[in-house]
C-alpha positions as CSV (number, residue, x, y, z in Angstrom):
1,M,-33.0,2.4,-0.3
2,A,-29.4,3.2,-1.3
3,A,-27.6,5.6,1.0
4,G,-26.0,8.4,-1.0
5,P,-23.7,9.6,1.7
6,A,-21.7,6.3,1.8
7,I,-21.0,6.3,-2.0
8,P,-18.0,8.7,-2.2
9,G,-16.2,7.0,0.7
10,L,-16.9,3.6,-0.8
11,L,-15.4,4.6,-4.2
12,L,-12.3,6.1,-2.6
13,V,-11.7,3.0,-0.5
14,L,-12.2,0.8,-3.5
15,A,-9.6,2.8,-5.4
16,A,-7.2,2.5,-2.5
17,T,-7.8,-1.2,-2.2
18,I,-6.9,-1.7,-5.9
19,L,-3.7,0.3,-5.5
20,L,-2.7,-1.6,-2.4
21,I,-3.3,-4.9,-4.3
22,F,-1.0,-3.7,-7.1
23,V,1.7,-2.8,-4.5
24,S,1.3,-6.2,-2.8
25,V,2.0,-8.1,-6.0
26,S,5.1,-6.2,-6.8
27,S,8.4,-7.9,-7.8
28,P,9.2,-10.8,-7.8
29,T,5.5,-11.6,-8.6
30,W,4.9,-8.7,-11.0
31,E,8.2,-7.2,-12.4
32,K,6.5,-4.1,-13.7
33,I,5.9,-2.8,-10.1
34,S,8.8,-2.4,-7.8
35,F,10.1,-0.1,-5.0
36,L,13.7,0.1,-6.1
37,N,15.4,-0.6,-9.5
38,V,19.1,-1.3,-9.3
39,G,21.4,-1.7,-12.3
40,S,21.2,-0.6,-15.9
41,G,20.4,-2.1,-19.3
42,D,19.3,-5.7,-19.3
43,S,20.6,-6.4,-15.8
44,V,18.1,-4.5,-13.7
45,T,17.1,-5.9,-10.3
46,H,13.6,-4.9,-9.1
47,Y,12.9,-5.0,-5.4
48,G,9.3,-5.6,-4.1
49,V,7.3,-6.6,-1.1
50,F,8.2,-10.3,-1.2
51,G,11.6,-10.3,-2.7
52,F,13.5,-9.2,-5.8
53,T,14.0,-10.2,-9.4
54,G,14.9,-13.9,-9.6
55,S,14.3,-14.6,-5.9
56,K,11.7,-16.9,-4.4
57,T,8.7,-15.2,-2.8
58,Q,9.3,-14.8,0.9
59,I,8.7,-12.5,3.9
60,G,11.8,-10.6,4.5
61,Y,14.9,-10.8,2.4
62,D,18.5,-9.6,2.0
63,F,19.6,-7.4,-0.8
64,N,21.5,-9.6,-3.2
65,P,23.4,-7.4,-5.7
66,S,26.5,-9.7,-5.8
67,E,26.3,-9.8,-9.6
68,L,26.9,-6.0,-9.7
69,G,30.1,-6.2,-7.6
70,F,28.5,-4.6,-4.6
71,D,29.8,-4.8,-1.1
72,S,26.6,-5.7,0.8
73,S,28.1,-5.6,4.3
74,K,26.6,-2.2,5.1
75,L,23.2,-3.0,3.5
76,N,22.5,-6.5,4.7
77,T,22.2,-5.8,8.4
78,E,19.6,-7.3,10.8
79,I,17.7,-3.9,10.9
80,I,17.5,-3.7,7.1
81,H,16.3,-7.4,7.0
82,N,13.6,-6.7,9.6
83,L,12.5,-3.6,7.7
84,T,11.9,-5.8,4.6
85,K,9.8,-8.1,6.8
86,A,7.6,-5.1,7.7
87,L,6.6,-4.8,4.0
88,I,4.0,-7.5,4.8
89,L,2.0,-4.6,6.1
90,Y,1.0,-3.7,2.5
91,P,-1.1,-6.9,2.0
92,I,-2.5,-6.4,5.5
93,A,-3.5,-2.9,4.6
94,A,-5.1,-4.2,1.3
95,G,-7.1,-6.7,3.3
96,L,-8.3,-4.0,5.8
97,A,-9.2,-1.7,2.9
98,G,-11.1,-4.6,1.2
99,L,-13.0,-5.2,4.4
100,G,-13.8,-1.5,4.4
101,V,-15.2,-1.9,0.8
102,L,-17.4,-4.8,2.0
103,F,-18.7,-2.7,4.9
104,G,-19.2,0.3,2.6
105,L,-21.4,-1.8,0.3
106,C,-23.5,-2.6,3.3
107,G,-23.6,1.0,4.2
108,A,-24.5,2.1,0.7
109,A,-27.2,-0.5,0.3
110,Y,-28.7,-1.0,3.8
111,H,-27.8,0.9,6.9
112,R,-25.6,3.5,8.5
113,A,-23.9,0.8,10.6
114,G,-22.2,-0.4,7.4
115,T,-20.8,3.1,6.9
116,V,-19.6,3.2,10.5
117,L,-17.8,-0.1,10.1
118,M,-16.3,1.1,6.8
119,L,-15.0,4.1,8.6
120,L,-13.3,2.0,11.3
121,A,-11.8,-0.5,8.8
122,T,-10.6,2.3,6.5
123,S,-9.1,4.2,9.5
124,L,-7.1,1.1,10.4
125,A,-6.0,0.6,6.8
126,L,-4.9,4.3,6.7
127,I,-2.8,3.9,9.8
128,V,-1.2,0.7,8.6
129,T,-0.6,2.2,5.1
130,L,1.0,5.3,6.6
131,V,3.4,3.2,8.8
132,V,4.4,0.9,6.0
133,W,4.8,3.8,3.5
134,V,7.2,5.6,5.8
135,I,9.1,2.3,6.5
136,E,9.5,1.5,2.8
137,M,10.6,5.1,1.9
138,V,13.3,4.9,4.6
139,L,14.3,1.4,3.7
140,F,14.6,1.9,0.0
141,G,16.0,5.4,0.4
142,I,18.9,3.9,2.5
143,A,19.4,1.1,0.0
144,R,19.4,3.5,-3.0
145,D,22.0,5.7,-1.3
146,R,24.2,2.7,-0.5
147,F,24.0,1.5,-4.1
148,R,24.8,5.0,-5.4
149,D,27.8,5.3,-3.0
150,Q,29.4,2.4,-5.0
151,N,28.5,3.9,-8.4
152,I,25.7,1.5,-9.1
153,P,22.6,3.1,-10.7
154,A,19.6,2.9,-8.4
155,E,16.2,4.6,-8.8
156,F,12.9,4.5,-6.9
157,G,10.3,2.4,-8.6
158,N,6.7,3.1,-9.2
159,A,5.4,1.1,-6.2
160,N,6.5,4.0,-3.9
161,W,4.1,6.3,-5.7
162,I,1.3,3.8,-6.0
163,G,1.5,3.3,-2.3
164,L,1.4,7.1,-1.8
165,G,-1.7,7.2,-4.0
166,A,-3.3,4.5,-1.9
167,L,-2.5,6.5,1.2
168,V,-4.1,9.7,-0.1
169,A,-7.2,7.7,-1.3
170,L,-7.5,6.2,2.1
171,A,-7.2,9.6,3.8
172,L,-9.8,11.0,1.6
173,G,-11.9,7.9,2.1
174,V,-11.8,8.4,5.9
175,C,-12.9,12.0,5.5
176,A,-15.7,11.0,3.1
177,S,-16.8,8.1,5.3
178,T,-16.9,10.4,8.3
179,C,-19.2,12.7,6.4
180,G,-21.2,9.7,5.2
181,V,-21.8,8.5,8.8
182,F,-23.7,11.7,9.5
183,G,-25.5,11.8,6.2
184,R,-29.2,11.3,5.6
185,Y,-30.2,7.6,5.2
186,R,-34.0,7.8,5.1
187,K,-36.5,9.8,3.1
188,R,-38.3,12.4,5.0
189,R,-42.0,11.9,5.2
190,D,-44.1,14.6,3.7
191,A,-46.7,16.0,6.0
192,Y,-50.2,15.9,4.6
């Protein structure tokens, strides 16, 4: 018998998983999704999880705005490079949320234990997503300000807000999963 209490948490975690996957395949893989857009007109560089427009896919990168006439000595520091490495937490969070979905399917179809495991996996995904969202907002906020200091147009991209949506969906998913753990999973027997 399907367990109704697990369904809302499952749907929220599924939505968060999809959003985290979108963020994980940001620029240079998918140019429509990026954390920071630098430049104007046809020469806009998009920065994502694994690099930027025209770069190879890698974990950790340096900002490369040389074609814009940018002095990158203040931006390409060891700390900034390490913060770009921390963006690998987005695919990790997507994997944890996906694991939560699989456990949620078990909870919705079979047993309360699946819902408990969904709650645990989703809680881990929530913590990882919160940490990486704060890191990327600080990282790309600093980068945006450094670009603007040299009169180069720089704007936040849509991946920041997609990540925030995933964070909210995970938080709501944790709440719904917690309620689902304590929900009713069996029919009551009618007394004759």
